[in-house]
Structure formats: structure tokens, C-alpha cells
N, C-alpha and C positions, 0 to 999 in steps of 0.2 A: 725300637721306636726311633732311634737316631738314624737308622738305615733308611727309613721312609722319608725323612726330611731331607736327606742328602741325595735322593734319587734324581739324577739329571738326565735320565733317558728321554724325557719329553712326553708328549701325549700319544696315546695309542690311536690306531686307525678308527676304532669304534667310537672313541671320544670325539674325534674330529667329525665323523659322520653325524653323530647326535647333535653337535654344535651347529653344523651346517643345516641340519633339518630344522632346528629351532629358529635360526636366522631366516631361512627361506619361508617358514610358516609366518613369521612376523612381517616380512616384506610383502608377501601375498595379501595379508590382511590390510596393509596400508594401501596397496594398489587397488584392492577391491573397494575401498572407501573413497577413492578419488572421484569417481563419477557422481556419487551422492553429494560430496562436498562442493563440487563444481555446480551441480544443480541448485544447491542451497544458496550459493553465492548469486546465481542468476535470479532466483526467487527474491532474495533480499534486494537486489538491484531494481527489480520491477516494483516491489513494495515501496522502496525509497522514492522512486520516480512518481508513483501514484500519490504518495504523501505530499511530495513537492507540488504536484498539480492541484491537489485539493487545497493546500495552504495558499497557493498563489490565487486561487479563485476566492477563497475566504477573504483575503486581503483586498481584492478588487471589490468585493461586495461591501466590506467595511468602509470603503471610501465613497460609497454612494450617499446621496443626500436624502435624509428623512427628518424633516424639521416641522415644528408646530407653527412657528411664525418666521417667515412666511410659510404657508402650508405647501410643502414640497415633499413628494414621495417618489423617488427614483429607485427605492429598494424593491417595491412591489410586495405582493402578498397580502394586501389588505383584505380581510374577510376569508383568507385561505385556511384550509384545514391541513395543508401539507401533503395531500395525496397526488397532486399534479404540479407540473412545472408552471411557473408564472411567466408572463410575457417578457419581462426584463431579463430573465435567466433561462433560456430554453435549453433542453437537453442537447448534449453534444455527443454524436455517435462516434463509433470507431473511425479514425482517420480525420476527424474534424478538429481535434485539439492540436494547436501548434505550439511548439516550444523550441528553443535553440538546439540545433543539431538534428531536428526532425525533417525528413524529406517528404515529398508527396507520396501518397499511398496508392499503390496499384491494387488491382483486385486480389483479394486473399493475402495481401502483404501483412506480415506480422512483426514488422520492425518499427522502432521508434514510436512515434505517436499513433501509429496504426493499431497498436496493441491496447490503447486506452480509450475509455468513454467516460463522460462525466455528467452528473445531474445535480441540480440544486432544488431543494424543497424548502419553502418558507411557510412557517406556521404563524398565523396571527394569534397571539396569546389571549386575545379577548374572545376568540372563537373556540380554541382548544387549549387544554392545559399544557403549558410548556415547562419542561424540566422541573416538574413538581409544583409549579406556581398555579394555583387554582384560577379558573376563569373569572370568578367574581372579585379577585384581588383589585385593590384601588388602582394600581399602576399597570394592570395587565394590558390595557389598551395602548400603552406606550412601549410594549415589548413585542418582538418577533423572534422566533427561533429559526436560525438558518442552518441547514444541514447540507454539506457538500459531500457527495459520494463519487469516488473514482473507481470504476470497474476495470479490470484487466484480465487478460487470458494468461495463465501461468504456463511455464515451460515444463514439459515432462522430463524425466531422467534421461530420456533418449534425445533430448534437444528439440523435440517437436512441440508445437503449440497444442494446448488442450482446449476442448470445447467448453468446459465449465469455466465460470468466472469467479474471481476473488475480488474483494473490494476493500477500500480504505475509506473511512467515514470521519469527517470532522464536523463538529457543530459548535455554534456560538449563539449567544443571545444578543440581539441588537436593540438598543433603546433609542427612542425618538429624541432628538436634540432640540 
């Protein structure tokens, strides 16, 4: 037993080859995961930008005037069931959304704002039930549900734009002031 503990001859060639094989296998696994992780970072970047664009529009809508006295309605959506855009908030197609750092969009350009489109739907709560509030509720005529959806085209693992769309949707209830 004491002879085994005092062996100072080092590692055998077989042990070195096995150790190198294990290290190589581990490094190849890490290298194979890099394109996937890079793609996921790109997807997260697009989703974060889409969320920012939706939140930006929700804040702009929240700053509109909808008051009882004097009777002012710049929010829009009176009598709307939410299936179409209202005049105050038309749909914005790909390339129409502007934000800092975004350039002009050329044909088939998939960079910056060219990758996003946005739509707003407003539901009059006196016409259609909003967020579980029944139509006949006493204050339903002073509420509107606003939903902002930002669509974007994700990037494939090969770095190419895909034809299918993903979306981020934010909603809020607006009360007449």
C-alpha cells in the first residue's frame, strides 16, 4: 500500500489521452452551444425593443384627453368593439415606426425599425366586456380598454430573418376624467 502512494512516475500515456478526450468533448459541446446562445440574445434584444415600442405608445395614449366636462375625446374608440383601428391611432406598418438609432428603411431591409410594426385596438367597455367588466356595469361607459401590439420578425439561428411574426402585447384600461 505504501508503495502505491509513493509512486512518482507520473501519468501514463493512456491516462493523458483519456483526459484530453474528456476535455475536447466538453469544449466541443460549449462551441456547439454558442450559435444557439447568440441567437437567443438576438431574440431577447428584439423582444425588449418591441416591449419598449409598445410601452412608449401606451404612455402616449395615456396622455390623451378624454374628459366629461368639457366633453373632449382625443382617445378615440367610442362605440368600438376593438376589431379595427380607430382614426386617432392607425396601424403602423414595417418601416413606419421611428425611434432613436433607426434609419430609413429600404426595400426588404430588416434592420432597426424596419423589423417592427405596431397596432392599437381600443374597446369601448359599454359595447363589449372589458377585462371581465360586464357591459351593464354602472361605470362601463367611462372605461375603454387599450391594447397595443408590436409585431416583429425574429432572426433564425443562421442569422436570417424569418417570415413568421412574433408579438408583444400590452393592455390597459383608460377611465374618462
